[in-house]
N, C-alpha and C positions, 0 to 999 in steps of 0.2 A: 187413943193407945199413943205410945212416948216412941218416936223414930229412936233405931238403935241409933248410939253412939258408940262412932270407929274407936275400938283399943289401941290405947299407945305404941305395943307394937306394930300396930297396923300402920299405922301413923308415921311411926320413924319410919316401917320399910317405905313405905311410899313416897315419904319425902326423901331417902336413900336412891330410890330407882329415881327419881326426879332429876337430883343432884348429878346422878352418874349419867345420865341424857343428857346434861347440860354440859357438862366436862367434855363428853362426847362429841358435840356438837363443834364445842369451842374448839376444840384441837381440828375436826376437820373442818373445818372454817383456817383454822390458822395452816393448815398443810394447804388450801387451796389456795391461800395470799401467795403463798410462797411460787405456787407452779404459777400465780399473775404476772408475778416480778420475774421469775425465771424467764417467761417468754417476753417481757417487756426488755428485759436486757437482749434477749436475742435481738428485737426487734432494731433498740438502741443500737445494738452493733452492726445490724444491715446498714440502718441509717446514717452511721460512723465511716463505713465502706465507701458508699455511694458522695459521703459529703467528698474524703480523700481524693476518690474519683475525680470529683467535678470539678476539684482545685487545681490536681495536676492538668488536666485537660485542655484549665483554660492558661495552663503557664507554659504547656508547652503542646500547640494545639499540632506540628505536625509531626507528634511521633505517631508511626504505624500499629499500632497496637494487634492489629490482625495478624500482620507478618511475623511479630515476635512470639503471639499464639501459635503459630504456625511449626515451632521450630520444636526439635527435638530434645531434650535434655542433654544430651551430648554437645550439641551443636549451639545451645542456647549456654552452656555451660565455658563451652571456647570463646564463643564471645565475648562471653562477661568478663574471663579470664585474659583476655589480649585486651581490653577495654575499648570494643568496638562495640559494644553495648551498653550502656548503664546498668548497673544493679536498680535503679530509682523508676527505669524504665517497662524494668520486667515486672517489677515488685505490683505497678500499677495497675499494670497490664493485665497484669492473674489477677487482683484486687477485683478491678472489676469483671473479670471474666466470671469470677465465684461469683456475687453476689448476683448474677445475673441465672445462673444454677441455682445458687440460694433462692432467688426467688419459685424459682419452677417448678425444683422438683423438696423444699425443706432442706435439703442435705444441712447445715451448720448452724452448730448451740451456738458457738461465741465466734465474736471476731477478736484477736488478740490488738489491741491495739496498743499496744508496746514495742509490736511488730515493725513500726513507723520507726522509733524512736532506737530499732537496733538496725538497723534500715541508713541511720545517719551515722550513726557508732563503727558501719564495719570498716572495718580501712585494710583499703589495697593488699597493702603489704603485710596481712595476713591470712591471703589467701588460701582456703583447703579446697577440695576437690569440688564442694557444693558452694563453693560461695557465689553471693546473692542469688539461690536460687528459694523463692516461695515455694515451703510444707506446709503440708493439712497435718493434721495429729487426729487423729482417733479418740472420743471420747473419754475413755479411760486409759488411756497415757499420762498422766499426769504433768502437765504445764505448771509451771510454780506462779501464784499467782490466782488459778484458774479452778470448778469445781472436776472432778471425775465422776458425773452423776450415775453410770451405767443405766440412764434412765428410771432413777429411784428417786422419789421424792425430798428422802432423810436426808440425802447428800448437799441439797441445792442449797446456796452459801457458804458450802464448808472450800474454799480454796487452799489446795496444796501448798504445803511451805517449799517445795522444792523440786525442779526438772526431775523427770525419770533420768536415768542413764544416757537411753536412746536422743532425748532431747539436747542430755547434755553436748554429748556427742555430735550432732546435727550443726548444733553451735558452733561447735568448735569448728565446725568444716566449713563455716562459714555462710550455712541454708538459714534460711529464714523461718521458724513456725509462724504462721499468718491467721490460720485457725483450725475449731477445733470442729469436728462432725459426729451427726446423732450418731444411736447406737437405737439397739430393740433391749428396752427394761429387760434387766436381770444377765444379757451380754447371750444366753443359753437359747439362743432364735438365728434364722438363717432368713426373716422379716426384719424390718428395721422402722419401728414405732415404739414410742413411750406415752406415758398421760403428760409430760414436761414440755414437750417440743412436737410429738406426732407422727404421720406417717412421711416417711421418705417415699419416694416414689422415682422411679427409674427415668434415666433421663432420657433413653432414647424409644420408651414409651409408658406413661403414667399410668397405666391400668396395669403394667408388672412391677411388680418388686423389684427394688436394686439388689435383693441379695442382704441379707448380715452374717455376722454381727456388727462388720466394719463395712455396713453398709450405707452412710452418709459420706464412706471416703470414696466406693465404689460409684457411688452415684457424680459425687463431685467432677472426679477425673474422669468417669468416661463423660461427662458433656463439656469437659475442656477448663475447670474453672482450678482447676490442680494439676502441673507439670509431675509431680511428685509427692506423696502419698504415705501413711502407717496405719496400715493397724493389729488385729490380733486373727489366734488362730488357736481353735481350740478341738472342731470336730467338721472346719472350711470356711470358716468367719472371714476368710483372707480371700481363699477361691469363689466361693457364690458370689459376691459381689466383683470381682473381675470378671464371670463368666458370664453374668448376667448382663453387665451392662458394656462389655466387650471391650475390657483392659487384660490388662497383665498381670501376674503377682507370681511373687514367690513366697511359699511357709518353708522355712531355715528348720533347719535341724532344731530340737527344742532349746538348748544352752548356745546356738551357734551368736545368737545376738541379743544383749543382756533385756533380760524381763524386772530389772527391779525397777518401781518407781513404775511399774504397769499392772491397773486393777483388776483381778480376779473375778470371773462370775463366779466362782464356787472355789474359796481359800482351801490349800493344804491339800486337795485331791492329789497324787500322782497315778495313779491307771493310764489319763488320756493324757496326753504330752503337748501342752500349751504352748505357742511360740508366736515373736514378733516380725513382721514382717514388712519386705517395701511395695507397694501398688504404682504400676506405671503405664502409659499408650506403649510403649514397646521392653522387649526382651534387653537392649540397650539400657537404657536407661534404669532399670536394676542394677544390671551388672556397674555399671559404675556406681552406682547406689552403696553397694557390697563393697566395693572398694575403697570405698570413701568411711565408712563404718568399721572396717574390720581395721581399725588401728591400736596404738599404743594405747589410746585414750580412753578408748570401750576397755581392753585391758586391766589399763590401771585401776579404772571408777569401779571395774564390777571385775574380781577375782575370779568368780566362779566360772566366767566366760571363758574358753581354752587362747589362749593367744595364737590363733591361725591365723595371719594376713590373705589375702585373696590370692589366688593361687592363679595367673595369667598364666601360665603356658599350659592349664590342663581348661580353661575358656576359651581361648585362642586355638588350639588344638584346630587339626582338619581331617586326622585320619576319624576312618569308616567306624561306624558305631555296630552295636552286636546291638540289636534292641526287642526287648521281649513288651510281647501289648495280649489286651484280650477286650473286644466287646461288650462283655457283659462280667456283676458278680455276682448273678445266679440268685441275687436280692431284690433289688430293683430292677424289674425289666427298663432296660434302655428307651427311652423314645427312639422314634423312627433317625430324627437328627442329629443323637447323641451315638446312634449306632454308623451311621451315615459320615461323621463326622471322623470317628476312629480308622473306617475304611480309606476313607481321602487319604488321610495323612499318611497311614500306614504306605500304600500306593505311592506317595510322593520321596516318600522315605527309601522304597527301594529302587525309585528311580533312579537316585539320587547316589546309588549305590554303598545303603546299610542295609545289613542284614535285620530281615525280622523275624522272631521267635517268638511262637504262640504260646501263652503262659496261660494256665488252667488257675484259677482260685478255687479257693476250696471254704469251709468253712465261714463262708462269709456271715452270714445268718449268727454261729455260734459267737463270732467277734463281734457281731451290733451289738447282741445282747447281752451277752456278759463282760464281754472286755469296755467296752466302749458304755453300756448302760449303766449296766451293772459296777461299774469300773467308778464311773463319776460319782455315782448316787450309793455307791459303800457304804452309808452310813442311815439311810433309808431315805433320803432324800432333807434329813434336818438340817445341813449346812444352807443346805439352797432354801430350806422354806425362813431361815433365820431372817434372810436379806430382803424379803418380804415385809416381815413385826411392820405394823405402825405405815406401810402403806395406804395409799386410794384404793388406789386398784390392782387387782391380781392379772389383768389380762384374760386370754385364754385360760388360761393354769388352772380352772376349780376343781376340773376331774383327778389331774397328775397331783392338788395341795390336798385333796380327798384321800389318795392311796396314799399318799406319803406321812399320812399323820397316823393312817391305820395300823395296826398291830401285825408281825408278822406273822400271825398264826390264819387272819384273814387275810392277806395280801396270798397267803398259799391257796387258802380253800379256790379264791377269786379266777386264780389261776387256772387252779384245777378245773373250775367249774367250765372256762372259756374254751381249756384246749381244745374241743373238737368244734369248737362254732369260729374262734377267732382263734388260731393259733398263733398269731403275731402278737396279739392283744396279750393273748397271753404269756407269753415268752417276758411285755414289758412288763407285764404285774409282778411277776417274778423277780425282772430283772430290780425291780425297786426295794427288797425283803433289805435289812438290818444284816452286817455282814458283821463277825464277831472278827475280835484281833486276829483269830484264826487261820478264821476264813478271808479274811483279806490278803494278809502273809500268801496264802494260797494260792490266792486271783492274782499276786503281782509275780508269784516263780512261773505260775500258766502263763501270764503274757508276754512275760521273759523268753520261756518255751517255745512260745509259738512264733515272733520276733527272728529267734536261731533258726526255726524251721525253714521261716519264709525264707530268710541271706540265704540256705541251704540247697533250697529250688533255686532261688537265683545265681548262685554259683555252680549248680550243676549245669546250668544252662548258658554258663561263660556271661550271661550278661553285662552289658556296660548300665545300660537305663529300660529305662520301663512306660510305653504308652499306655494311657489309661484313656477313659473315659469322665465325662465332668458331666452332672445334673445339669441339663438345660431341655430348652431354650427357658428364660426366665420365667419363671411362674407369676401366676396373677399375686395382686397384693391379696390378705392374709392366709390364703394355701398353706406356705409355710408350717404355721402352728398348726394345723392339720395333720402335713405328713413330716414326722418329725422322723416316721424310715428311712424317707429317701436319702438321709445323711450317708448311708453307707457307702457311697463311691468315694467322699471323700475322707470320714473319722475316720477309716482304716490306717491310713496312714500318719495319724494321730497316735494313736494304738501303736504303732511300728515306729514312731518317731523317725521316719525317714524326709530329706529336705523333698517339696516337689512345686512345679507351679507350674500356672496355667495361661495358656496361650490360645486366644481366638481364632477357629478355622478356619468355621461358615458360616452361613447363614440357613436361619431355617428357611423352608421351601416351600409351596403347595403343594407339594409329592409327597414330602411330611406328613403336613395337617391330614392327607387324606387314606394314608398308611395310618395314622394314630386315631381313625375309626375303628381300627383293629387290633387296637391295644388293650389287651387282658392283665396283662401282669403275670407273675408267675404262682402268685397264691390266688386272685378274684377274690381278693376281699373288699372291705368299701377302701381303704388305702390306696389298692390301686386303681380302683374306679376313680376316687379322689385324684390321683394325681394325671391321670387321662385329662381331664375337667381342666386343670393345673396347667397344665402343657400346651392346651387348646389356642386356637386363634394368634400363633407368636410369629408368623409369617414374615421374615423378614430382620428378625431378633438373634444376635449371635449366638453362637455355639462354641464351646469350646476344648480343648483336653487337658488333660492332664501328663505333666512329665514326669517322672520320680527318679531319684538318684538312692544310694548306700546312702547310708547317715555321714554328717561330715562332705561330701561331696556336693556342695552345691553349686561349686564350678562348674560342674559336671553337669548338673542340672542345670545352668543355665547354659550350657553351650547347646544341650539337646535343645532346651525351647527358642533358644536361637536359630539354631538348624531346620526348626519345625516352623518357626514366621518366616524364613524366608524362601523357604520353601513355597510357602503359601500366598506371600507376597509377589513370588514370579512367577504361580500360576494365575494369580487374579491380574496380573501386568497381560500375561499373556491371551486370556481368556476375553 
């Protein structure tokens, strides 16, 4: 009996299948080669930093690096400006410290070797407010000749042709960008991990996340490896790293600083406003930075930025403030440390002569699901999904991708089925429906009306500023991906487009840990139980508060932050 001979179509189909597998394998191998090359470039950069610092120390063995690193930005800047501290000494002190923190936390993705050349060509007679100050830059902020990867393999080896406006202004003010820092893949996360460069750790406790998406900046500055850094904030991406790493940050009104040349995680969406802002150890450093950036260069290079120079009178005012406050948003139950941070700060402010007025938030759940999640993914998540096309790995977003690719009728059905059992999940699924143009315009109108109502409530109480909780202490690594709903405290102010600052005010205690055992959350669902675990075992980690002002009032926001910082420092000195 003769064996069956495969038909021609079967042979062709089999050959085509093998060819497709071969092509996929070759492409996969090529992508992994790019990852390997990026990691090797990262390591070469660290080696170059080590080599440069060693050479400097051999030539200048008497320079006291520790004393330089102990100076605040205003002190450091003053010494550089008056000539008592050479910029070269400052630069290599920070390169050395940054190298140490990078080895410990994996926060630096690239060393900008041209910074050494810029240092040599910085002319004293052209002193800007940041003359001779080394600064660190988040991966997604364009720096000429360097990648802005956002953690995506496809963007490796695609150096940008031009500095962002922010970096151009920094250089004109005499600052020296010297490193780029790590981010989570896509930026839409408050952890800091991607396939190319890996996980960044919190410099204060390596098992905790540094926050994200400006997590590399938070780790580097929190560890003392940079005196001033820059990140972006779409839902808390400046504030999470600042709070988790024990430093300060300012998220300005969306267009107070130029975003030209800053790569977004989701292009085109206007429902939730992103901002670029500074991060530093203290508030005065943030104020000095804003003085430098709010200049003619900024306004000329980007004419969409309103020409509002820094208002020194508002920042330096000592008039008592009328301050709104709340301890909870009634959506994400605050940890015991978060609640205590607000209460203790409120008491300090009252003792200093300020008036504190209770402010009750309403409909935060509606805002979170409809304005924030629904607004960011109003196209059903299509734009976000496109970012991941051709990538080797999609992190922990498998379920999200499946939902985003599902038709609206299926999302509606799943939302209806899950509502009785997991209402928050039901709302998330519903928020991922693709909108028509009419629905999107209606959403934008609703967001505008909500903002006006919030301001009306603010004005009715005659408030100057607001004191709010900030998520903390730092979560365990990996947990932010499981707890996207916990962004409610920060994302509210991206939706409203208010300036917000973060100031560390206390440390998590054993008593907080004991109280955390009774934490149940408002919904008592899987997310609440997971959040309790994520908070746990964080004794000694910093806890911050948020300081909020009305749009375009960054100086008042900074003034309030400075007041909080000063009162906390006085209290700690007495203790």
